[in-house]
GUDO-742109 format. One record per residue (C-alpha): x, y, z; residue number from 1. Coordinates in steps of 0.02 Angstrom, whole numbers. Example, Ala and Ser with C-alpha at 12.3 -4.5 7.8 and 13.67 -1.06 7.14 Angstrom:
<pts>
@x = 615	y = -225	z = 390	k = 1
@x = 684	y = -53	z = 357	k = 2
</pts>
This chain:
<pts>
@x = 2375	y = -914	z = -1215	k = 1
@x = 2392	y = -737	z = -1140	k = 2
@x = 2492	y = -670	z = -1290	k = 3
@x = 2362	y = -719	z = -1413	k = 4
@x = 2214	y = -635	z = -1303	k = 5
@x = 2310	y = -474	z = -1298	k = 6
@x = 2342	y = -484	z = -1488	k = 7
@x = 2157	y = -505	z = -1522	k = 8
@x = 2113	y = -368	z = -1401	k = 9
@x = 2224	y = -234	z = -1490	k = 10
@x = 2145	y = -278	z = -1650	k = 11
@x = 2052	y = -129	z = -1706	k = 12
@x = 1863	y = -128	z = -1691	k = 13
@x = 1753	y = -144	z = -1837	k = 14
@x = 1563	y = -115	z = -1873	k = 15
@x = 1443	y = -168	z = -2008	k = 16
@x = 1266	y = -139	z = -2054	k = 17
@x = 1228	y = -319	z = -2097	k = 18
@x = 1042	y = -281	z = -2127	k = 19
@x = 946	y = -135	z = -2169	k = 20
@x = 755	y = -109	z = -2231	k = 21
@x = 605	y = 15	z = -2239	k = 22
@x = 449	y = -81	z = -2179	k = 23
@x = 363	y = 91	z = -2224	k = 24
@x = 388	y = 277	z = -2211	k = 25
@x = 366	y = 268	z = -2023	k = 26
@x = 459	y = 111	z = -1977	k = 27
@x = 649	y = 73	z = -2013	k = 28
@x = 744	y = -70	z = -1973	k = 29
@x = 935	y = -109	z = -1966	k = 30
@x = 1046	y = -227	z = -1879	k = 31
@x = 1231	y = -196	z = -1848	k = 32
@x = 1390	y = -296	z = -1788	k = 33
@x = 1541	y = -231	z = -1698	k = 34
@x = 1689	y = -343	z = -1674	k = 35
@x = 1815	y = -404	z = -1594	k = 36
@x = 1770	y = -368	z = -1415	k = 37
@x = 1854	y = -430	z = -1255	k = 38
@x = 1749	y = -526	z = -1140	k = 39
@x = 1627	y = -419	z = -1053	k = 40
@x = 1635	y = -257	z = -1170	k = 41
@x = 1480	y = -299	z = -1281	k = 42
@x = 1370	y = -275	z = -1123	k = 43
@x = 1463	y = -123	z = -1074	k = 44
@x = 1432	y = -47	z = -1250	k = 45
@x = 1270	y = -99	z = -1293	k = 46
@x = 1188	y = -50	z = -1128	k = 47
@x = 1248	y = 123	z = -1138	k = 48
@x = 1209	y = 139	z = -1321	k = 49
@x = 1034	y = 77	z = -1282	k = 50
@x = 1009	y = 216	z = -1172	k = 51
@x = 1082	y = 333	z = -1264	k = 52
@x = 966	y = 281	z = -1415	k = 53
@x = 806	y = 281	z = -1335	k = 54
@x = 834	y = 432	z = -1220	k = 55
@x = 970	y = 550	z = -1295	k = 56
@x = 916	y = 594	z = -1469	k = 57
@x = 800	y = 733	z = -1500	k = 58
@x = 644	y = 718	z = -1602	k = 59
@x = 505	y = 840	z = -1666	k = 60
@x = 320	y = 824	z = -1622	k = 61
@x = 169	y = 916	z = -1614	k = 62
@x = 138	y = 974	z = -1446	k = 63
@x = -15	y = 1072	z = -1440	k = 64
@x = -170	y = 1099	z = -1556	k = 65
@x = -290	y = 1264	z = -1537	k = 66
@x = -461	y = 1318	z = -1603	k = 67
@x = -574	y = 1430	z = -1526	k = 68
@x = -739	y = 1321	z = -1586	k = 69
@x = -678	y = 1180	z = -1481	k = 70
@x = -766	y = 1195	z = -1290	k = 71
@x = -673	y = 1034	z = -1227	k = 72
@x = -555	y = 889	z = -1276	k = 73
@x = -707	y = 763	z = -1269	k = 74
@x = -831	y = 869	z = -1375	k = 75
@x = -882	y = 813	z = -1546	k = 76
@x = -903	y = 938	z = -1685	k = 77
@x = -1041	y = 922	z = -1815	k = 78
@x = -990	y = 872	z = -1987	k = 79
@x = -828	y = 784	z = -1918	k = 80
@x = -824	y = 598	z = -1894	k = 81
@x = -689	y = 590	z = -1768	k = 82
@x = -707	y = 675	z = -1588	k = 83
@x = -581	y = 804	z = -1535	k = 84
@x = -487	y = 684	z = -1439	k = 85
@x = -471	y = 579	z = -1574	k = 86
@x = -410	y = 707	z = -1691	k = 87
@x = -275	y = 764	z = -1550	k = 88
@x = -226	y = 566	z = -1543	k = 89
@x = -196	y = 574	z = -1735	k = 90
@x = -104	y = 727	z = -1726	k = 91
@x = 5	y = 648	z = -1585	k = 92
@x = 61	y = 506	z = -1728	k = 93
@x = 120	y = 631	z = -1859	k = 94
@x = 300	y = 596	z = -1893	k = 95
@x = 409	y = 759	z = -1909	k = 96
@x = 594	y = 785	z = -1958	k = 97
@x = 679	y = 949	z = -1920	k = 98
@x = 834	y = 1032	z = -1847	k = 99
@x = 731	y = 1177	z = -1775	k = 100
@x = 775	y = 1247	z = -1584	k = 101
@x = 629	y = 1299	z = -1480	k = 102
@x = 449	y = 1300	z = -1541	k = 103
@x = 374	y = 1345	z = -1712	k = 104
@x = 204	y = 1370	z = -1760	k = 105
@x = 93	y = 1272	z = -1898	k = 106
@x = -71	y = 1264	z = -1948	k = 107
@x = -214	y = 1163	z = -2037	k = 108
@x = -355	y = 1248	z = -2136	k = 109
@x = -471	y = 1131	z = -2257	k = 110
@x = -643	y = 1143	z = -2313	k = 111
@x = -743	y = 981	z = -2315	k = 112
@x = -813	y = 863	z = -2364	k = 113
@x = -660	y = 757	z = -2370	k = 114
@x = -517	y = 686	z = -2279	k = 115
@x = -389	y = 788	z = -2182	k = 116
@x = -209	y = 708	z = -2184	k = 117
@x = -48	y = 767	z = -2128	k = 118
@x = -11	y = 845	z = -2320	k = 119
@x = -146	y = 972	z = -2251	k = 120
@x = -30	y = 1041	z = -2123	k = 121
@x = 57	y = 1208	z = -2171	k = 122
@x = 221	y = 1199	z = -2082	k = 123
@x = 380	y = 1311	z = -2075	k = 124
@x = 525	y = 1275	z = -2207	k = 125
@x = 637	y = 1193	z = -2063	k = 126
@x = 496	y = 1060	z = -2034	k = 127
@x = 479	y = 901	z = -2145	k = 128
@x = 314	y = 791	z = -2136	k = 129
@x = 384	y = 614	z = -2155	k = 130
@x = 229	y = 522	z = -2201	k = 131
@x = 103	y = 664	z = -2286	k = 132
@x = -38	y = 508	z = -2298	k = 133
@x = -48	y = 501	z = -2111	k = 134
@x = -252	y = 533	z = -2074	k = 135
@x = -301	y = 667	z = -1946	k = 136
@x = -490	y = 675	z = -1977	k = 137
@x = -639	y = 635	z = -2095	k = 138
@x = -756	y = 793	z = -2130	k = 139
@x = -930	y = 744	z = -2182	k = 140
@x = -1006	y = 916	z = -2236	k = 141
@x = -945	y = 1075	z = -2307	k = 142
@x = -867	y = 1159	z = -2140	k = 143
@x = -715	y = 1234	z = -2113	k = 144
@x = -585	y = 1139	z = -2027	k = 145
@x = -457	y = 1265	z = -1960	k = 146
@x = -336	y = 1237	z = -1810	k = 147
@x = -175	y = 1312	z = -1748	k = 148
@x = -23	y = 1191	z = -1715	k = 149
@x = 132	y = 1202	z = -1607	k = 150
@x = 280	y = 1101	z = -1649	k = 151
@x = 432	y = 1084	z = -1533	k = 152
@x = 596	y = 982	z = -1536	k = 153
@x = 648	y = 884	z = -1382	k = 154
@x = 698	y = 728	z = -1304	k = 155
@x = 611	y = 584	z = -1212	k = 156
@x = 425	y = 592	z = -1177	k = 157
@x = 325	y = 717	z = -1113	k = 158
@x = 160	y = 690	z = -1029	k = 159
@x = 11	y = 813	z = -1022	k = 160
@x = -48	y = 888	z = -852	k = 161
@x = -235	y = 891	z = -815	k = 162
@x = -312	y = 1054	z = -835	k = 163
@x = -188	y = 1120	z = -940	k = 164
@x = -305	y = 1174	z = -1086	k = 165
@x = -339	y = 1365	z = -1095	k = 166
@x = -452	y = 1467	z = -1224	k = 167
@x = -480	y = 1315	z = -1340	k = 168
@x = -293	y = 1266	z = -1342	k = 169
@x = -248	y = 1084	z = -1295	k = 170
@x = -89	y = 999	z = -1254	k = 171
@x = -32	y = 841	z = -1345	k = 172
@x = 76	y = 696	z = -1256	k = 173
@x = 235	y = 706	z = -1344	k = 174
@x = 351	y = 547	z = -1389	k = 175
@x = 497	y = 637	z = -1453	k = 176
@x = 603	y = 478	z = -1457	k = 177
@x = 635	y = 450	z = -1656	k = 178
@x = 698	y = 272	z = -1596	k = 179
@x = 555	y = 158	z = -1561	k = 180
@x = 662	y = 14	z = -1501	k = 181
@x = 842	y = -60	z = -1464	k = 182
@x = 877	y = -234	z = -1442	k = 183
@x = 1055	y = -298	z = -1426	k = 184
@x = 1132	y = -486	z = -1420	k = 185
@x = 1307	y = -564	z = -1390	k = 186
@x = 1389	y = -703	z = -1474	k = 187
@x = 1554	y = -775	z = -1400	k = 188
@x = 1673	y = -886	z = -1503	k = 189
@x = 1846	y = -938	z = -1473	k = 190
@x = 1899	y = -1052	z = -1310	k = 191
@x = 1984	y = -1022	z = -1148	k = 192
@x = 2086	y = -862	z = -1146	k = 193
@x = 2046	y = -831	z = -1330	k = 194
@x = 1864	y = -815	z = -1298	k = 195
@x = 1787	y = -638	z = -1378	k = 196
@x = 1635	y = -565	z = -1426	k = 197
@x = 1529	y = -494	z = -1573	k = 198
@x = 1398	y = -365	z = -1532	k = 199
@x = 1235	y = -383	z = -1633	k = 200
@x = 1129	y = -221	z = -1611	k = 201
@x = 951	y = -198	z = -1677	k = 202
@x = 878	y = -19	z = -1714	k = 203
@x = 704	y = 29	z = -1751	k = 204
@x = 653	y = 211	z = -1804	k = 205
@x = 508	y = 302	z = -1837	k = 206
@x = 582	y = 362	z = -2010	k = 207
@x = 634	y = 534	z = -1963	k = 208
@x = 803	y = 462	z = -1936	k = 209
@x = 872	y = 310	z = -2031	k = 210
@x = 945	y = 189	z = -1895	k = 211
@x = 1112	y = 225	z = -1951	k = 212
@x = 1102	y = 400	z = -1920	k = 213
@x = 1018	y = 366	z = -1750	k = 214
@x = 1177	y = 261	z = -1711	k = 215
@x = 1296	y = 404	z = -1760	k = 216
@x = 1201	y = 522	z = -1651	k = 217
@x = 1196	y = 413	z = -1499	k = 218
@x = 1381	y = 383	z = -1514	k = 219
@x = 1413	y = 566	z = -1522	k = 220
@x = 1301	y = 602	z = -1377	k = 221
@x = 1396	y = 478	z = -1267	k = 222
@x = 1570	y = 540	z = -1326	k = 223
@x = 1502	y = 735	z = -1284	k = 224
@x = 1466	y = 660	z = -1108	k = 225
@x = 1642	y = 589	z = -1085	k = 226
@x = 1733	y = 741	z = -1154	k = 227
@x = 1780	y = 826	z = -982	k = 228
@x = 1861	y = 658	z = -921	k = 229
@x = 1968	y = 671	z = -1072	k = 230
@x = 2037	y = 835	z = -1034	k = 231
@x = 2028	y = 825	z = -838	k = 232
@x = 2212	y = 858	z = -828	k = 233
@x = 2206	y = 1003	z = -950	k = 234
@x = 2084	y = 1103	z = -870	k = 235
@x = 2077	y = 1170	z = -698	k = 236
@x = 1896	y = 1124	z = -655	k = 237
@x = 1812	y = 1266	z = -546	k = 238
@x = 1669	y = 1240	z = -430	k = 239
@x = 1550	y = 1385	z = -389	k = 240
@x = 1415	y = 1383	z = -239	k = 241
@x = 1231	y = 1339	z = -313	k = 242
@x = 1102	y = 1442	z = -241	k = 243
@x = 1003	y = 1301	z = -212	k = 244
@x = 1140	y = 1214	z = -96	k = 245
@x = 1293	y = 1115	z = -141	k = 246
@x = 1413	y = 1156	z = -276	k = 247
@x = 1391	y = 1132	z = -460	k = 248
@x = 1521	y = 1124	z = -599	k = 249
@x = 1572	y = 1311	z = -667	k = 250
@x = 1637	y = 1255	z = -829	k = 251
@x = 1523	y = 1252	z = -969	k = 252
@x = 1565	y = 1188	z = -1141	k = 253
@x = 1620	y = 1354	z = -1212	k = 254
@x = 1729	y = 1385	z = -1060	k = 255
@x = 1816	y = 1214	z = -1111	k = 256
@x = 1840	y = 1273	z = -1289	k = 257
@x = 1916	y = 1434	z = -1210	k = 258
@x = 2039	y = 1329	z = -1118	k = 259
@x = 2073	y = 1217	z = -1266	k = 260
@x = 2133	y = 1376	z = -1346	k = 261
@x = 2293	y = 1368	z = -1256	k = 262
@x = 2330	y = 1184	z = -1286	k = 263
@x = 2243	y = 1145	z = -1448	k = 264
@x = 2280	y = 958	z = -1497	k = 265
@x = 2237	y = 833	z = -1638	k = 266
@x = 2143	y = 739	z = -1510	k = 267
@x = 2038	y = 866	z = -1439	k = 268
@x = 1976	y = 928	z = -1608	k = 269
@x = 1923	y = 761	z = -1661	k = 270
@x = 1823	y = 763	z = -1495	k = 271
@x = 1724	y = 931	z = -1546	k = 272
@x = 1589	y = 903	z = -1643	k = 273
@x = 1509	y = 1039	z = -1762	k = 274
@x = 1350	y = 1022	z = -1676	k = 275
@x = 1410	y = 1116	z = -1528	k = 276
@x = 1480	y = 1264	z = -1639	k = 277
@x = 1319	y = 1359	z = -1644	k = 278
@x = 1314	y = 1335	z = -1840	k = 279
@x = 1152	y = 1379	z = -1930	k = 280
@x = 1041	y = 1223	z = -1982	k = 281
@x = 1081	y = 1246	z = -2156	k = 282
@x = 1264	y = 1248	z = -2138	k = 283
@x = 1251	y = 1111	z = -2008	k = 284
@x = 1141	y = 1002	z = -2124	k = 285
@x = 1264	y = 1024	z = -2277	k = 286
@x = 1420	y = 979	z = -2173	k = 287
@x = 1323	y = 813	z = -2089	k = 288
@x = 1275	y = 755	z = -2257	k = 289
@x = 1455	y = 772	z = -2317	k = 290
@x = 1524	y = 661	z = -2175	k = 291
@x = 1602	y = 818	z = -2090	k = 292
@x = 1571	y = 788	z = -1901	k = 293
@x = 1708	y = 878	z = -1805	k = 294
@x = 1812	y = 1033	z = -1812	k = 295
@x = 1952	y = 932	z = -1849	k = 296
@x = 1859	y = 870	z = -2010	k = 297
@x = 1824	y = 1047	z = -2055	k = 298
@x = 2000	y = 1099	z = -2030	k = 299
@x = 2061	y = 964	z = -2162	k = 300
@x = 1942	y = 1052	z = -2289	k = 301
@x = 2007	y = 1193	z = -2409	k = 302
@x = 1876	y = 1331	z = -2446	k = 303
@x = 1867	y = 1261	z = -2623	k = 304
@x = 1821	y = 1099	z = -2560	k = 305
@x = 1697	y = 1159	z = -2452	k = 306
@x = 1614	y = 1263	z = -2594	k = 307
@x = 1595	y = 1106	z = -2696	k = 308
@x = 1474	y = 1043	z = -2569	k = 309
@x = 1298	y = 1029	z = -2615	k = 310
@x = 1198	y = 1201	z = -2575	k = 311
@x = 1359	y = 1273	z = -2493	k = 312
@x = 1382	y = 1466	z = -2526	k = 313
@x = 1538	y = 1567	z = -2495	k = 314
@x = 1423	y = 1658	z = -2339	k = 315
@x = 1432	y = 1481	z = -2270	k = 316
@x = 1610	y = 1479	z = -2276	k = 317
@x = 1624	y = 1650	z = -2194	k = 318
@x = 1497	y = 1590	z = -2052	k = 319
@x = 1626	y = 1439	z = -2018	k = 320
@x = 1778	y = 1555	z = -2026	k = 321
@x = 1696	y = 1680	z = -1894	k = 322
@x = 1630	y = 1529	z = -1774	k = 323
@x = 1816	y = 1447	z = -1778	k = 324
@x = 1893	y = 1628	z = -1740	k = 325
@x = 1760	y = 1657	z = -1606	k = 326
@x = 1813	y = 1491	z = -1518	k = 327
@x = 1989	y = 1466	z = -1558	k = 328
@x = 2057	y = 1622	z = -1601	k = 329
@x = 2126	y = 1543	z = -1775	k = 330
@x = 2203	y = 1655	z = -1893	k = 331
@x = 2181	y = 1551	z = -2047	k = 332
@x = 2226	y = 1595	z = -2227	k = 333
@x = 2119	y = 1680	z = -2324	k = 334
@x = 2076	y = 1533	z = -2470	k = 335
@x = 2116	y = 1373	z = -2373	k = 336
@x = 2092	y = 1279	z = -2216	k = 337
@x = 2252	y = 1208	z = -2173	k = 338
@x = 2334	y = 1122	z = -2038	k = 339
@x = 2511	y = 1162	z = -2101	k = 340
@x = 2514	y = 1323	z = -1998	k = 341
@x = 2530	y = 1295	z = -1812	k = 342
@x = 2371	y = 1341	z = -1695	k = 343
@x = 2384	y = 1469	z = -1586	k = 344
</pts>
């Protein structure tokens, strides 16, 4: 019996999307299964994934609105059906998709009468509005409705602090989490020592990411957290004194990359994801859309292969070459990314 259980446990894990639907532009749902698992592994994986899905994935929100004509948040403006507070709550619900870093400025400038929707937002090219029909305000008179907006990418939930409004600038509570909910269930089958599990995972997103994209990103974030343990014996971890007391790890991710130059292995390259290589947003998006996630994936593509990717240019190939040279000191052949030559 023990021999059979070991045989089952060594079978490769498989995952499938068994159900997927878009209820509307701001609500996507999918159900995934992972099998076969040994007893207890379902909970271990599901709990970690759920926390990563809800807390580790970044999202984009409107975090501030500004208008010199607004005296305070709870005021009413002639010619606008909603109060300022209601408009701010409507802005909070706008769903955005982007790969921006830091903050960007956006704006709305509409002349009434009419309805103001998300379509009227003038946003930077790096920001996409998921549902342009989202309502913001109703203008009942021929007035000018002009406000400045601040767009930011972050993770988690940010509450506004009292008295944080200055000069007609009002902070907006931000829910950066693209995943609205995640549930799991575990089904056991088999008898006695042959018992094993199937994990069912349900994910709801706000439309800025599909559930599959959210699952991929949550998994990569978890892997990133465990990378230091994978290379614990390859690196001489150093500690330096923290001015605030105690000791803190000295090695940053780029320090680890530097150390890996001395002992680059296939396993190491498969654990280094391209979102950590300081690629431009455009190049990063092109690679992700082509299912190239790690440095290992890149090194198995020729220059010609990369140039066949949609919207990819020779300048993008040069950017990748420069970054790989910077981090790994690799002398790559001019016309190909190849693993035929030994890595230095």
